[in-house]
C-alpha positions as CSV (number, residue, x, y, z in Angstrom):
1,M,127.0,99.0,103.4
2,S,124.0,97.2,103.2
3,T,123.4,93.3,102.3
4,F,119.7,93.9,101.9
5,P,117.7,95.2,99.2
6,I,117.5,99.1,99.7
7,L,113.8,100.7,99.9
8,D,113.4,104.4,99.7
9,Q,110.3,107.0,99.7
10,F,109.7,106.3,95.9
11,N,109.5,102.2,96.1
12,F,108.8,101.3,99.7
13,H,105.0,101.2,99.7
14,H,105.0,99.6,96.3
15,T,107.7,96.8,96.7
16,L,106.2,95.8,100.2
17,E,102.6,95.7,98.7
18,S,103.8,93.1,95.9
19,T,105.8,91.1,98.2
20,R,104.4,87.9,99.4
21,G,105.5,86.1,102.6
22,V,107.0,87.4,106.0
23,V,109.2,90.8,105.4
24,I,111.1,92.7,107.9
25,V,111.9,96.3,107.1
26,F,115.2,97.1,108.4
27,F,115.7,100.9,109.2
28,A,119.5,101.7,109.6
29,R,122.4,104.3,109.2
30,E,125.9,103.8,108.3
31,G,128.4,104.3,111.0
32,C,126.0,103.2,113.4
33,G,127.4,100.3,115.8
34,S,124.1,98.9,116.9
35,C,122.9,98.8,113.2
36,R,125.8,97.2,112.1
37,H,125.4,94.3,114.6
38,W,121.6,94.0,113.6
39,R,122.9,93.6,109.8
40,G,125.0,90.6,110.9
41,V,122.4,89.1,113.0
42,L,119.6,89.6,110.5
43,A,121.8,88.0,107.8
44,D,122.5,84.9,110.0
45,Y,119.0,84.6,110.8
46,R,118.2,84.6,106.8
47,V,120.8,82.0,106.3
48,Q,119.5,79.7,109.5
49,R,116.1,80.0,108.0
50,A,117.0,79.1,104.3
51,H,115.9,82.8,103.4
52,A,112.3,81.9,104.2
53,L,111.8,85.3,104.5
54,Q,112.7,88.8,102.7
55,I,114.7,91.7,104.4
56,F,114.9,95.1,103.3
57,E,117.2,98.1,104.6
58,V,116.0,101.7,104.6
59,D,118.6,104.4,105.0
60,A,117.6,106.7,107.9
61,V,120.0,109.3,106.8
62,R,118.6,109.3,103.1
63,D,115.0,108.7,103.7
64,S,114.2,111.0,106.4
65,A,110.4,111.0,105.1
66,L,109.8,107.3,105.8
67,I,111.8,107.9,109.3
68,R,108.9,110.5,110.3
69,E,106.2,108.3,108.4
70,F,107.3,105.3,111.1
71,G,107.8,107.7,113.7
72,V,111.5,106.3,114.1
73,Y,113.1,107.8,117.0
74,H,116.0,105.4,117.7
75,L,118.1,103.0,115.3
76,P,118.0,100.6,114.4
77,A,114.2,99.9,114.1
78,L,112.6,96.8,112.6
79,Y,109.2,96.3,111.1
80,L,107.2,93.2,110.4
81,Y,105.2,92.9,107.1
82,R,103.3,89.5,105.9
83,D,102.0,89.2,102.4
84,G,102.2,93.2,101.9
85,H,100.6,94.4,104.6
86,F,102.1,96.1,108.0
87,H,101.8,93.7,110.8
88,A,104.0,95.0,113.7
89,E,107.1,96.8,115.2
90,L,109.7,94.0,115.8
91,R,111.4,94.3,119.1
92,A,114.0,91.8,120.4
93,E,117.1,91.2,121.3
94,A,120.2,91.2,118.8
95,H,120.6,87.2,118.6
96,P,119.0,85.1,115.7
97,A,116.8,82.9,118.3
98,K,115.2,85.6,120.0
99,L,114.7,87.5,116.9
100,H,112.6,84.2,115.5
101,A,110.5,83.9,118.7
102,A,109.6,87.3,118.3
103,I,108.9,87.1,114.7
104,E,106.7,83.8,115.7
105,T,104.9,86.0,119.0
106,Q,103.9,88.6,116.2
107,L,102.9,86.2,113.8
108,I,100.3,85.0,116.1
109,A,99.1,88.2,117.1
110,P,96.4,90.0,115.3
111,A,98.3,92.6,112.8
112,E,98.3,96.4,114.1
113,E,97.5,99.5,112.5
114,A,100.1,100.7,110.1
115,P,102.2,103.9,111.4
């Protein structure tokens, strides 16, 4: 069960466009061990960073249209947004410090084109 607000194909783009600051979109599914582990890492990271970012979750089973749009082939998948705009796919080890380093590196780099 998710600890983050859920996005679906009907509110995904509108919600992200209207959300300011740094956002992680977390594609996951129930029953996925890696997804469960990442959910804990993300929750810990958010607490450590005093809620300095928003985290939204997408149910990969229920929202296959978003899975296709983003070309997600492996779960979990994390995507970084800033001030309502897609920035990059996040790739990091499942550890808060490694996640933070990946976010900082991606935010310094130019934004990528949305999938």
